C-alpha positions in Angstrom: -36.1 10.7 15.5 -32.8 10.6 16.1 -30.4 7.9 14.4 -26.8 6.7 14.7 -24.4 5.5 12.7 -23.2 1.8 13.6 -19.4 1.7 14.0 -17.5 -1.1 14.5 -14.9 -0.1 17.2 -12.1 -2.5 17.4 -12.0 -3.4 13.8 -8.1 -4.2 12.5 -7.4 -1.8 9.4 -4.2 -2.9 9.1 -2.3 -6.2 8.2 1.0 -7.5 9.8 4.0 -8.2 7.8 2.5 -11.9 7.0 -0.8 -11.2 6.5 0.3 -8.4 3.9 2.2 -10.9 2.2 -0.4 -13.0 2.1 -2.5 -11.0 0.3 -0.3 -9.4 -2.3 1.6 -12.5 -3.3 5.0 -10.9 -2.2 7.4 -12.5 -0.6 8.1 -11.0 3.2 11.9 -9.6 2.6 10.1 -7.5 -0.9 7.6 -6.2 1.2 10.1 -4.7 3.4 12.6 -3.6 0.4 9.5 -1.8 -0.5 8.7 -0.1 2.4 12.9 0.9 2.6 12.8 2.1 -0.7 9.3 4.4 -0.1 7.0 2.7 -2.5 5.2 1.5 0.3 3.7 2.7 3.5 4.2 1.1 6.4 4.4 2.2 10.5 5.8 -0.3 13.4 4.1 -1.1 16.3 5.0 -1.4 19.6 7.3 -4.2 19.4 9.1 -2.8 15.6 6.9 -5.3 13.6 5.4 -4.0 10.6 1.6 -2.9 10.3 0.3 -2.1 6.7 -2.6 0.1 5.6 -5.6 -1.9 4.0 -4.5 0.6 1.2 -1.6 -0.6 0.4 -2.4 -4.0 -1.0 -3.9 -2.1 -3.9 -0.6 0.0 -3.9 1.2 -3.2 -4.2 -0.7 -5.0 -7.0 0.0 -1.5 -8.7 3.7 -1.7 -8.3 3.5 -5.6 -9.1 1.8 -4.7 -12.6 3.8 -1.9 -13.6 7.0 -3.8 -12.3 5.9 -6.8 -14.8 4.3 -5.1 -17.3 7.0 -2.8 -18.1 10.3 -4.1 -17.0 10.5 -1.2 -15.1 13.2 -1.0 -12.1 12.1 0.0 -8.7 13.2 3.9 -9.1 11.6 4.1 -12.4 7.8 2.4 -11.1 8.0 5.0 -8.0 8.4 7.9 -10.5 5.8 6.5 -12.5 3.0 5.9 -9.5 4.1 9.7 -9.0 3.2 10.7 -12.1 0.4 8.6 -12.3 -1.0 10.2 -8.7 -0.8 13.5 -9.9 -3.0 12.7 -12.8 -5.0 11.5 -11.1 -5.4 14.4 -8.8 -5.2 17.1 -11.8 -8.5 14.9 -13.4 -10.6 15.1 -9.8 -9.4 18.7 -9.6 -11.2 19.4 -12.7 
């Protein structure tokens, strides 16, 4: 007997700027700024509007926690995020 995985076609896997702002509590202009700083990943659609992968909601939360908890500027937040990601990668390799 053959089984097939059910896959939903056409499911939105990204959020537009307004949806992302609502999901993260960030002002849309701040979300744009974090993209410009390289702290968040986003792509532009055919009309040039930002689209955020769902994974970036968690990334935005992480940025907000680091900024609030440690009073870091955005350059330092980027460095800390990179270091935490590297540590997690090294721990996975063990």
